[in-house]
C-alpha positions as CSV (number, residue, x, y, z in Angstrom):
1,X,104.9,-102.9,-133.1
2,X,101.7,-102.2,-134.9
3,X,101.8,-98.5,-136.0
4,X,98.0,-98.4,-135.6
5,X,98.2,-99.4,-131.9
6,X,99.6,-96.1,-130.5
7,X,97.5,-95.8,-127.4
8,X,99.0,-93.6,-124.7
9,X,99.6,-95.6,-121.5
10,X,99.6,-93.8,-118.1
11,X,101.3,-95.5,-115.2
12,X,99.4,-95.9,-111.9
13,X,101.7,-93.4,-110.1
14,X,101.1,-90.8,-112.8
15,X,97.3,-91.3,-112.6
16,X,97.4,-90.9,-108.8
17,X,99.5,-87.7,-109.2
18,X,97.0,-86.3,-111.7
19,X,94.0,-87.1,-109.4
20,X,95.8,-85.6,-106.4
21,X,96.5,-82.4,-108.5
22,X,92.9,-82.2,-109.5
23,X,91.7,-82.6,-105.9
24,X,94.0,-79.8,-104.8
25,X,92.8,-77.5,-107.6
26,X,89.1,-78.3,-106.7
27,X,89.9,-77.6,-103.0
28,X,91.6,-74.3,-103.8
29,X,88.7,-73.2,-105.9
30,X,86.2,-74.2,-103.2
31,X,88.1,-72.4,-100.4
32,X,88.3,-69.2,-102.4
33,X,84.6,-69.4,-103.3
34,X,83.4,-70.1,-99.8
35,X,85.7,-67.5,-98.2
36,X,84.3,-64.8,-100.5
37,X,80.8,-65.7,-99.6
38,X,81.6,-65.6,-95.8
39,X,83.2,-62.2,-96.2
40,X,79.9,-60.9,-97.8
41,X,78.1,-62.2,-94.8
42,X,80.4,-60.2,-92.5
43,X,81.9,-63.3,-90.9
44,X,85.4,-62.9,-89.4
45,X,87.5,-65.7,-90.9
46,X,90.7,-67.5,-89.9
47,X,92.9,-69.7,-92.1
48,X,94.1,-72.8,-90.3
49,X,96.7,-75.4,-91.0
50,X,94.6,-78.6,-91.3
51,X,97.4,-80.8,-89.9
52,X,97.8,-79.1,-86.5
53,X,95.1,-76.4,-86.4
54,X,97.5,-73.5,-86.1
55,X,96.6,-70.2,-87.6
56,X,98.2,-69.2,-90.9
57,X,99.6,-65.7,-91.2
58,X,97.3,-64.4,-93.9
59,X,95.0,-61.4,-94.2
60,X,91.6,-63.1,-94.4
61,X,89.9,-59.8,-95.0
62,X,91.7,-59.4,-98.3
63,X,90.7,-61.0,-101.6
64,X,90.6,-64.8,-100.9
65,X,92.3,-65.7,-104.2
66,X,95.5,-63.9,-103.1
67,X,96.0,-65.6,-99.8
68,X,94.6,-69.0,-100.8
69,X,97.0,-69.3,-103.7
70,X,99.9,-68.2,-101.4
71,X,99.4,-71.3,-99.2
72,X,98.6,-73.8,-102.0
73,X,101.6,-75.8,-103.0
74,X,101.1,-78.5,-105.7
75,X,104.0,-80.5,-104.4
76,X,102.4,-81.0,-101.0
77,X,100.0,-83.7,-100.1
78,X,96.4,-82.8,-99.0
79,X,94.6,-79.5,-98.8
80,X,96.7,-76.8,-97.2
81,X,94.0,-74.5,-95.8
82,X,91.0,-75.0,-93.5
83,X,88.5,-72.2,-93.1
84,X,87.3,-71.2,-89.6
85,X,85.0,-68.5,-88.4
86,X,85.0,-66.6,-85.1
87,X,81.7,-66.9,-83.3
88,X,80.1,-64.3,-81.0
89,X,79.7,-60.6,-81.6
90,X,82.6,-60.5,-84.1
91,X,80.6,-62.5,-86.7
92,X,77.3,-62.0,-85.0
93,X,77.0,-65.8,-84.9
94,X,76.4,-68.6,-82.4
95,X,76.7,-72.4,-83.1
96,X,75.3,-75.5,-81.5
97,X,77.0,-78.7,-82.5
98,X,75.0,-81.9,-81.9
99,X,75.8,-85.6,-82.2
100,X,73.3,-87.4,-84.3
101,X,71.1,-89.7,-82.4
102,X,71.6,-89.3,-78.7
103,X,72.2,-85.6,-78.8
104,X,69.1,-85.0,-81.0
105,X,66.9,-87.1,-78.7
106,X,67.8,-85.0,-75.6
107,X,67.3,-81.7,-77.4
108,X,63.9,-82.8,-78.8
109,X,62.6,-83.0,-75.2
110,X,62.9,-79.2,-75.0
111,X,60.8,-78.4,-78.0
112,X,61.7,-77.1,-81.5
113,X,65.5,-76.3,-81.5
114,X,66.8,-76.8,-85.0
115,X,68.3,-73.8,-86.8
116,X,67.5,-72.7,-90.3
117,X,71.2,-72.8,-91.3
118,X,72.9,-76.2,-90.8
119,X,76.3,-77.8,-91.6
120,X,77.0,-81.5,-91.4
121,X,80.0,-83.8,-90.9
122,X,79.2,-87.1,-92.5
123,X,76.3,-88.8,-90.7
124,X,77.8,-88.2,-87.2
125,X,77.4,-84.5,-86.3
126,X,75.5,-81.4,-87.2
127,X,76.2,-77.7,-86.5
128,X,73.3,-75.4,-86.1
129,X,74.1,-71.7,-86.8
130,X,72.1,-69.0,-85.0
131,X,72.2,-65.2,-85.1
132,X,74.1,-63.8,-82.2
133,X,72.3,-62.4,-79.2
134,X,74.1,-60.5,-76.4
135,X,73.4,-62.6,-73.4
136,X,75.5,-64.1,-70.6
137,X,73.7,-67.4,-71.2
138,X,74.5,-67.5,-74.9
139,X,78.0,-66.2,-74.4
140,X,78.9,-69.1,-72.2
141,X,81.3,-71.5,-74.1
142,X,81.2,-74.7,-72.1
143,X,78.7,-77.6,-71.8
144,X,80.4,-79.3,-68.9
145,X,82.4,-81.7,-71.0
146,X,79.4,-83.3,-72.7
147,X,80.2,-85.3,-75.8
148,X,76.7,-85.0,-77.3
149,X,76.8,-81.2,-77.5
150,X,79.2,-78.3,-78.1
151,X,78.2,-74.7,-77.8
152,X,80.2,-71.9,-79.5
153,X,79.4,-68.5,-78.1
154,X,81.6,-65.5,-77.6
155,X,85.2,-65.7,-78.8
156,X,85.2,-69.3,-80.1
157,X,86.6,-70.5,-83.4
158,X,85.0,-73.3,-85.5
159,X,85.6,-74.9,-88.8
160,X,83.2,-74.2,-91.6
161,X,82.8,-75.9,-95.0
162,X,84.7,-77.0,-97.0
163,X,87.2,-77.6,-94.1
164,X,88.3,-81.2,-93.3
165,X,88.3,-82.7,-89.8
166,X,91.7,-84.5,-89.9
167,X,90.8,-87.0,-87.2
168,X,87.9,-88.4,-89.3
169,X,89.1,-87.4,-92.8
170,X,85.7,-86.0,-93.5
171,X,84.7,-82.5,-94.8
172,X,82.1,-80.2,-93.3
173,X,79.3,-79.6,-95.9
174,X,76.4,-77.2,-95.9
175,X,73.0,-78.7,-95.6
176,X,71.4,-75.3,-95.6
177,X,74.0,-72.6,-96.5
178,X,73.9,-69.2,-94.8
179,X,73.6,-67.3,-98.1
180,X,70.4,-69.1,-98.8
181,X,69.0,-69.5,-95.3
182,X,70.5,-66.8,-93.0
183,X,70.9,-67.7,-89.3
184,X,68.0,-66.8,-87.1
185,X,67.9,-66.0,-83.4
186,X,67.7,-69.2,-81.2
187,X,64.2,-69.9,-79.7
188,X,63.2,-70.5,-76.2
189,X,63.8,-74.2,-76.5
190,X,67.5,-73.6,-77.1
191,X,67.7,-71.2,-74.1
192,X,66.0,-73.7,-71.8
193,X,68.4,-76.4,-72.9
194,X,71.5,-74.2,-72.3
195,X,70.1,-72.9,-69.0
196,X,69.9,-76.5,-67.9
197,X,73.3,-77.7,-69.1
198,X,75.5,-74.6,-68.6
199,X,74.5,-74.4,-64.9
200,X,75.5,-78.0,-64.3
201,X,78.8,-79.0,-62.8
202,X,80.9,-81.4,-64.9
203,X,80.0,-84.9,-63.9
204,X,82.4,-87.8,-63.9
205,X,81.6,-90.7,-66.3
206,X,79.8,-93.4,-64.3
207,X,81.2,-96.9,-64.3
208,X,79.7,-100.4,-63.7
209,X,80.6,-100.6,-60.0
210,X,77.7,-102.7,-58.6
211,X,77.4,-106.5,-59.0
212,X,74.3,-108.2,-60.1
213,X,73.5,-109.2,-56.5
214,X,73.8,-105.6,-55.3
215,X,71.6,-104.4,-58.2
216,X,69.0,-107.0,-57.5
217,X,69.0,-106.0,-53.8
218,X,68.3,-102.4,-54.7
219,X,65.5,-103.0,-57.2
220,X,63.6,-105.9,-55.5
221,X,61.4,-103.6,-53.4
222,X,60.1,-101.9,-56.6
223,X,57.5,-104.0,-58.5
224,X,57.4,-101.7,-61.6
225,X,61.2,-102.0,-62.0
226,X,61.1,-105.8,-61.5
227,X,58.5,-106.1,-64.2
228,X,60.5,-103.9,-66.6
229,X,63.6,-106.1,-66.1
230,X,61.7,-109.3,-66.8
231,X,59.6,-107.9,-69.7
232,X,60.0,-108.7,-73.4
233,X,60.4,-105.8,-75.8
234,X,60.6,-105.6,-79.6
235,X,64.3,-104.5,-79.4
236,X,67.1,-104.3,-76.9
237,X,67.0,-100.5,-77.2
238,X,63.3,-100.3,-76.2
239,X,64.1,-102.8,-73.4
240,X,66.7,-100.5,-71.9
241,X,64.4,-97.5,-72.3
242,X,61.7,-99.3,-70.5
243,X,64.0,-100.1,-67.6
244,X,65.1,-96.4,-67.4
245,X,61.5,-95.2,-67.5
246,X,60.6,-97.6,-64.7
247,X,63.6,-96.5,-62.6
248,X,62.5,-92.9,-63.0
249,X,59.0,-93.7,-61.7
250,X,60.3,-95.2,-58.5
251,X,63.0,-92.5,-57.9
252,X,66.2,-94.4,-58.9
253,X,68.2,-91.8,-60.9
254,X,71.8,-92.2,-59.8
255,X,74.0,-92.6,-62.9
256,X,76.0,-95.3,-61.1
257,X,72.9,-97.3,-60.3
258,X,71.3,-96.9,-63.7
259,X,74.5,-97.9,-65.6
260,X,74.9,-101.0,-63.5
261,X,71.2,-101.8,-63.9
262,X,71.4,-101.7,-67.7
263,X,74.7,-103.7,-67.7
264,X,73.2,-106.5,-65.6
265,X,69.7,-106.4,-67.2
266,X,68.8,-110.1,-67.7
267,X,67.4,-109.6,-71.2
268,X,70.1,-107.2,-72.3
269,X,73.1,-107.9,-74.4
270,X,75.7,-105.6,-72.8
271,X,77.7,-108.4,-71.1
272,X,78.0,-110.2,-74.4
273,X,79.1,-107.0,-76.3
274,X,81.2,-105.0,-73.8
275,X,82.0,-102.4,-76.5
276,X,78.4,-101.3,-76.1
277,X,79.2,-99.8,-72.7
278,X,79.6,-96.4,-74.3
279,X,76.0,-96.7,-75.7
280,X,74.7,-97.5,-72.2
281,X,76.4,-94.4,-70.8
282,X,74.7,-92.3,-73.5
283,X,71.3,-93.7,-72.5
284,X,72.0,-93.0,-68.9
285,X,73.2,-89.4,-69.7
286,X,70.0,-88.9,-71.7
287,X,67.9,-90.1,-68.8
288,X,69.5,-87.5,-66.6
289,X,68.0,-84.6,-68.6
290,X,64.5,-85.9,-69.3
291,X,61.8,-83.6,-67.9
292,X,60.7,-84.9,-64.5
293,X,57.1,-86.1,-64.2
294,X,54.8,-84.0,-62.0
295,X,54.6,-86.7,-59.4
296,X,58.3,-87.6,-59.3
297,X,59.1,-89.4,-56.1
298,X,61.9,-88.6,-53.7
299,X,65.3,-89.9,-54.7
300,X,65.8,-93.3,-53.3
301,X,68.7,-93.4,-50.7
302,X,70.3,-96.3,-52.5
303,X,73.6,-96.2,-50.7
304,X,71.9,-96.6,-47.4
305,X,69.8,-99.5,-48.7
306,X,72.9,-101.1,-50.2
307,X,75.0,-100.8,-47.1
308,X,72.2,-102.3,-45.0
309,X,71.7,-105.2,-47.4
310,X,75.5,-105.9,-47.4
311,X,75.5,-106.1,-43.6
312,X,72.5,-108.4,-43.7
313,X,74.0,-110.6,-46.4
314,X,77.3,-111.0,-44.5
315,X,75.4,-112.1,-41.4
316,X,72.8,-114.3,-42.9
317,X,73.8,-116.1,-46.0
318,X,76.5,-116.8,-48.5
319,X,74.6,-117.7,-51.7
320,X,72.7,-115.4,-54.1
321,X,70.5,-115.7,-57.2
322,X,72.1,-115.0,-60.5
323,X,70.7,-113.3,-63.5
324,X,69.3,-116.6,-64.9
325,X,67.2,-117.2,-61.8
326,X,65.9,-113.6,-61.7
327,X,63.4,-114.3,-64.5
328,X,61.7,-116.8,-62.3
329,X,61.4,-114.3,-59.3
330,X,58.6,-111.8,-59.6
331,X,58.9,-110.5,-56.0
332,X,60.3,-111.5,-52.6
333,X,58.7,-114.5,-50.9
334,X,56.7,-114.0,-47.8
335,X,58.3,-114.7,-44.4
336,X,57.6,-118.3,-43.1
337,X,56.3,-118.9,-39.6
338,X,58.9,-120.0,-37.0
339,X,62.5,-119.0,-37.6
340,X,63.6,-115.8,-39.2
341,X,64.4,-117.2,-42.7
342,X,65.5,-114.5,-45.2
343,X,64.8,-114.5,-48.9
344,X,68.2,-114.0,-50.6
345,X,68.8,-110.3,-51.6
346,X,65.2,-109.4,-51.2
347,X,66.2,-106.4,-49.0
348,X,63.1,-107.1,-46.9
349,X,63.4,-107.8,-43.2
350,X,61.5,-110.9,-41.9
351,X,59.9,-111.2,-38.5
352,X,58.8,-114.1,-36.4
353,X,55.0,-114.4,-36.2
């Protein structure tokens, strides 16, 4: 062995152990630092087990270094403490959690809503922190099971940075920390949004329950909707938005109908990519909370129309146009003189001249 070649070799297992130890030390330091800052803000903290979310028996009002080090064990894998804060009057804090994309788009319709103080979880969710206001509206803690939003009012507990969401293995991080941008009272836009959502009864998730023939039967009397289904758009997303907008103008707003309409849309791609059904449901949910136009028509009695069309179909014909033929049909054909010949699924009664 060359005496000059005395390089120290570290096995892979040893390197992983050193990196894990450094990660735990960094986490311990971060938890202690953040906990001290939250205490100065007057927030009521809880220490949680990150594996199962159970509360750890520690005095979170004491010096963080004492109880953080108590639960930190170098031999264990992963961080051993998640920090949580109790919302409501205890910490004088309220929080709105929003899913990026669909959730933001719905809230934007109510006006400026974003908080000064924001935490983020990767690129998927944001938490907007507001100063607590004593109000039955803001104290409400449910949003009817919505996945795009979560409201934390009186008596709720939420994770705060640097805590880790174990399901996603991502950490909450401050985009605008509260010691730099203190939470402010929510504006009227947030109040209007909550007033709308908190007073709604939880709605079951719609499913694609109508066939293409049934969908075509419902929409064929409405020229704007037929045009939207046949139109070309720069993207599939704008195509679906155009269909929903046209449906709103004619009064079709049932989630069941809208979801089936998007699923069977001739120029859409939902049938080729069934995993996108969840995205269609989000589009339909967003359409349900869009502000109604001043001249919004009466809701279309689609169940009555559909029942009538089914009865007519059973009595008059067996065939029906498919999605490919729809693009060649702009509207129902006019009745012909003589016999009572029906246009398939036009939903328009024909009469003898």
